[in-house]
N, C-alpha and C positions, 0 to 999 in steps of 0.2 A: 831190332837186334835178332839174329837167328836164334832158334831155340837151343842149338848146341852151346852157344855162349851163355845163354840164360841159365842153362842147366848147371854150369860150373859154379854158380853162386850158392848152390844149395847141395852139392854132391857130397861134400866132405864133413857131414854132420852125423852125430850119433842119433839113431832113430829108434823109437819104441815101436815094435811091430804093431801094425793096425790091421793088415789083411789077414783075417783068420784062415783063409784058404792056404796060406803059406806058413802057418804055424801049427803047433801041436793042438790036438783036439781038446786037451784038458783046458785050454783057454776058454772054451765054451762055458765050462762050469764057473770060471771066474766071472764071465759076463753075467751069468744067471745069479751068482752071489751078489754082484753089484745091484741087480734089480731088486733082490730081496732086501738087502740092506737099505737101499734108497727108499723103497716103498715103506719099510718099517719106520724109518725116520719121518717121512712125510705124513704118515697116517696120524701122527700125534698132534697136528696143528690145524688151525682154522684161520679163516680170514687172511689168506695168503696173498701177498703182492710180491711179484718177482721183479727185481731191478737188475738191468744189464748195463754194461758200459766198459770202457777201456781199462785194462790193467796198468796202463802207462800214465794215468792221470795223477799229477802231484797234488799234495794237500792244499797248496795255495791257489790251485786252479779254480776258476769260477764254477766249473761243473762238479768238482769234488765238493765244494761248499754247498751247492744245491742238492747234491745227492745225500750229503750228511744231514741237511735240513729235512729232506723228505723222509729219511729213515727215522729221524726224531719225531716228526709229526705222526708218522704211522705207528711208531711204538707207543706214543702217548694215547693213541686212539684204538689200542688193542688189535692192531693188525700184525700179522707175522711177516717180517721182512726176510725174503729169500734172495740170495745172490750166489754167484759162482765162488764166493769165499776167498778170492784173491785180493791183491792190492788195488790201488786206483779207485775207480768208481765203486767197486764191490766193497772195499774196505770202508769207504765213506758212508755208504748206506748202512752197513752193519754197525759202524761206529755210532751213527745217530741213534739207531734203535737200542744199542747196548747201553748208551749213556743215560737213557731214560728207563732202563730195566725192561725193555721190550724183548720179544722173541726175535732172535737174530740168527738166521740159519745160513750156513755156508756149504755149498756143494762143490767141492774142489776137484781139480784135475791134476794128475801127475804129469808134469812136463819136464823134459830134459834140461830146460834153460829158464824156467820161470817159477811161479809162486807156489807157496804153501798156504794153508789156511791162515787168514789174518787173525789177529789177537782179539777182535771184537765180536767173534762168533760165539754163540752160546750152545749151539748144537750143530754137528756137521757129519758129513760123509765125504771121503775122498775117492775119486773114481780113476780107473786107468783108461777107460774108453769114453771118448767124447759122446758117443751116441747114447750110452746109458745115462750119463750125466744130463744130457739135453732133454731126455724124456722126463727126468725129475724136475728140471728147471721150467719146462713148458707145459706140464700137465695140470697142476692143482690150482693155479692162481685165479683170482677174480679180477685181476688187472695186471698188465705187463707194462713196465716203464723202462724206456731206453734213453740213456744219456749218450754222449758222443763215444764212438768206439771204432774198431777196425773190422777186419774180416770176420772175426769171431762174433762180434755183436751183430753184424749184418746176417750172418748165418742163422743166429738165434731169432732175429727179427723175421726173416723170411720163412723159417720153420713155423713159427707161430701163425703168421698170416696165411700160409699155405694150408696148414692143418685146420684152421678156422674155416677157410673157404671150402675145403673138402668135407667139413662137418665132422672131423675126428676129434676136435676139442671145442669147448663152448666158446661162443662169440662174446668176448668181453673187451673192454677198452684196451687199446694199444696206444700208449702215451709216449710221444717223442719229445724229450726236453731239449730245447735249443732250436729256435726258429731258423737261425742262419745255418746251423749245421744240417738240419734235416730237410729243409725246403727243397733243395736241388734234387734230392733222392725221390721225394714224394712227387715232384714235378715229372721226373722220369717215369714213374709208375703211372701217373695220370695221363700224361701227354703221349708218351711213346708206347707203353705196354697196353694201356686201355684204349685211348682214342685212335691211335694209328694202327696198331696190330690187332686189337680186340682180344688180347690174351688174358686180360684181367677184367672182371665184372665191376661195375661201379659200386655195387653193394659190398664188395670185398675190400674196398678202400674206405668205407664209411666208418669202420671201427678205429681208424687212425685219427689221433688228436695231437696236433703240434702245439706245445705250450712253451713258455719261457721260464717259469719259476716253479719251485717246489709247491708253493701254495696253490697255483693253478692246477698242478697235477693232482693234488689232494682233493680239490673241488670235484674232480671227475671220479676219483676213487671212492670218496665217501658215500656216493650214491649207488655203489655196487653191492651185491649180496653174495654171501658165502654159498657156494654150490655144494650139493652132496658130494662127498669125497669117496670115489671108488677105491681109494687106498685103505679105507677103514678095515680093521680086523685082520691085517696081514699077519699079525703075531698069533692069531688064533689058528692053530694047526688043524683044528677040526673043520674049519671053514674052507673046504676044497673047492667050492663052487664059484667063488668070486675071484679075488686077486691071485690065489694060488693057481687056479685054472689059467688065468692070464699068463702067469710066468711059464707054465708048462707049454702053453701055445706059442709064446715067444721063442722058447728053446726049440720047439719043433720047427718053426719057420726058419730059424737060423741053420739048423741041421739040413733041412731040405734045400735051403738056399746055397749052402756050401757044396752039397752034392751037385746041384745044378751048375755051379761054377766050374767044377772039375771037368765037365763035358765041353767047356768052351775052349776052342783053340784061340790063338792070338786074335785080339779083337779091338774094335773101336766102339765106344759108347757114344751114341748120338742122341742129343736131347734138344727139345724145343717145343714150341706151342702146338697143341692139337687143334688150334683154330685156323691154321694155315690151310687154305683151299687148294684143291688139286690144280687149279689153273694159276696159282701163285708162282712167281719165279723162285721163291724159297723152296717150294716142293720139288721143282725140276732140278734146282742146284743140288739139293741134298741127294736126290736120286742119282745124279751123275757122280757126285763125290763117293757115295756108297758103292756104286758100280765099279769105280776105279779102285777103291780100297779092296773090294772083293777080288778083283782081277790080280791084285798083288797079295793074295792069300790071307787077307784079313777077314774075320767074321764080324758081323754087325750086331750090337745089342742096343735095344731101345726100350722105352716104357710101354710099348705095345698098343698105344692108342692111335689116333688119327693124325692128320697133318704131317709134321716132320717125321714122326715115328713111322707112319705108313709109307712115306716116300722111301725111307731107308730100308724097311722090311721088304718093300716091293722089289728093290734092287736085288736083295738076297734071293727072293723067291724066283725071280726071272732068270737068275744065274744058276738055278738048281741047287742052291745052298740053303742050309737051315736058316730060318728067320727067327732070331732069338728075341725074347722079350721078358721083362719083369713087370707084372701087372698088380695093381692094387684093387682089391675087391671093393666095389662101390656100387650102390644101387643105380641102375640105369646106365652104367658104363660097360662098354664092350670093347674087345680088341679088334684091331684091323684084320682084314681078310687074309693078309699075307703071312701072319705069324704061324709058325709051324712047331716051334719048340719054346715053351713058356713055363713060368712059375708064377703062382698067385700068392699074394700076401694079404693078411687081414690088417696088419699094423703098418702104417706108413714108415715108421722108424726102422723096422726090420728090412723093409724093401730098400730104404735109403742106404742102409748099411751094406746090403748085398750089392747095390749098384756101385759102391766104391771099391768093391773087392776084385773084380775080374780083369781090370784094365789099367794101363797107364797111358791111355789115349782117350781124350775127350774132345768131342766137337759140340760146342754150345751154339745153337742157332737161336734166332729171336724167339723169346718165350715169355712166360708169365711167372707167377710166384713159385711154382715148382721148379722151373729151370733156374731161377735166381737162387733158390735155396740150395739146389745141388751144386751150383757154381761156387757159392761162398763156403759151403761145407768142404768141398775139395780144396779150395784155396786155404782154408783154415788148417786142414790136416797137413798139407805140405808146408805151410808157413811155420807150424809148431813142431815139425819133424815127426808127426804121428803117421805120416805116409811118405813113401819114396817120391822123388821128383816125378811129376806127371806132365804129360803133354796136354795143355789146355789151349784150345783154339776157339776164339770168339769169332763167329762168322757173320759178316755184314757190319761194316763200320758205321753206316747210317744209324742202325739200331743201337749199337753198343757205345757209340761215342759219348753220349750224355752221361752214361754211367761211369765210363773210364775217366772222363774229365772230372767228375765228382770225386772219384777215388784219388786222382792225382792232385787236384787243387785243394780239396777239403781234407781228406783223410791224411794225405802225405804232407803237403806243403803247409797247410794252416794248422791242423790239430796234431800232427805227428802220431796218429794212432796206427799208422803203418809206416814202413820204411820204403825208400826208393827201390830197394831190391825186391820188395814184395810186388811191385808193379811189373817185375820181370818174370813172374810166375806164369804168365799167359801171353799168348800172341793174338792180335786182332788183325783180321784181313778180310778183303773182298774177293780174294783170288782162290778159286777152286784148286788151282795147281799148287798154291802155297799150302793149302790145307793138306793135300796128299803128301807133299814133300816133307812137311813137318811131322806128319804121322810116320812116314817111312824112316826119316832120319832118327826120330826118337826110338823107333823099334830097333834100328841098327845099334844105337848106343846101349840099349838095354840088353 
């Protein structure tokens, strides 16, 4: 289906502004207030286990029953249950903990068409921005448990896996409940992303455990240890050196990021693996796509690394145009030689937030955990009307087909955690010409 037709399915909805570059500067202070309020809440608890899953799951569903049972077991054993605070799986886990008088935390999100905090939460915060909420959901826990879910659950899964792989959060168990539901996705990660592309290291998949029951999940969780919580003492206003410093640094990165975005003309964000070699056809294809986009007056934004990013930045440099990049400060990581205009981030979530800001054009090439996280974050924002309709192109059918098949057959047809229209939020192609045509067509619509 052409992108112009797909766009019509989501054009006429009320949207909450997500792109701070297009909104009033005071919203920055709201973002920071959400960080303060979230940190203040999370600092009160220990032995945290975060549970993710679909908001669409009904209470007679087997996964609801399993999530409720796990919440009950965790509550009885003095663990703090953290969820997104909504209905479905989140309600089930909160309900289990609540009914045994355990700590039951809800981190809610304001959506134009969905949930408020469920009635089984004992302490909560509600957020306007997905990225502040996700920082709270993914930071303090000593285990993460995922039940069946849709785009939002996959976004949260890949954020955790990616930040563990990068060393930004502690490596703790990632437990996937439901063998039939999760096995096709893990097979994609192992077979396509790891073995064929080499974009994921074997050790970065070792923290994943697929189980079938709440009891099996708890057998893994019970052997984990509570980690020192960097969120401690947020309420102590005399302690400027720890979390308060972190909040000021986050705000500074957001301000710098927004300033950077103002300098970008219309652009295409190109993402994909840094493991792609220069003699790979992917490298040459991306170079040619970027070259044609530049010829049509688009600028190119990348993550600034090697592989796919280098190919795209090379096209900009050779055309005499600025080669834009957003980089994450990491030991041993450098940017490619073609980058001429860049911004550096300490926190992966501020970089991720800025990456969603400047563009309504994305090209997703074969990649690993970071690429998958960005893909499902953008899909979630558009699906929930937190972002405007966006051109999302998945390049190379051979790579993406197993994932798209999983989304269609498992998420849509079997579990109903997404709808058929959600599969129309992206285009998959092997054609470089179709990539350029989609980008150009979407630009004309906008």
